[in-house]
C-alpha positions in Angstrom: -52.1 -62.1 -24.5 -51.3 -64.9 -27.0 -50.5 -62.1 -29.5 -47.7 -60.8 -26.9 -46.2 -63.9 -26.0 -45.4 -64.1 -30.1 -44.4 -61.0 -29.8 -42.2 -61.7 -27.1 -40.7 -64.8 -28.7 -40.5 -62.6 -32.0 -38.2 -60.5 -30.3 -36.1 -63.3 -28.7 -35.8 -65.2 -32.0 -33.9 -61.4 -33.4 -31.9 -61.3 -31.0 -30.5 -64.6 -30.7 -30.0 -64.9 -34.4 -28.3 -61.3 -34.3 -25.4 -62.8 -32.9 -24.8 -65.6 -34.9 -26.0 -64.0 -38.5 -24.8 -61.0 -40.5 -26.1 -57.2 -39.8 -27.4 -57.6 -43.2 -30.2 -60.7 -41.8 -30.8 -59.3 -38.7 -31.6 -56.1 -39.5 -34.2 -57.6 -42.5 -35.9 -60.3 -39.3 -36.5 -56.8 -37.3 -37.7 -55.3 -39.9 -40.2 -58.0 -40.9 -41.0 -58.2 -36.8 -41.6 -54.4 -36.8 -44.0 -55.2 -39.8 -46.6 -56.9 -37.0 -48.7 -55.0 -35.5 -48.0 -55.0 -31.4 -44.3 -55.2 -31.6 -41.8 -52.6 -31.3 
């Protein structure tokens, strides 16, 4: 349960920063978040 909530927070974090940062930064964050088990 805690891990799932953490994954949701990561998703929101990536989406919010994706609107502000450049595409390269967004892709890099997506790559990191997807490497975490149970995310995406």
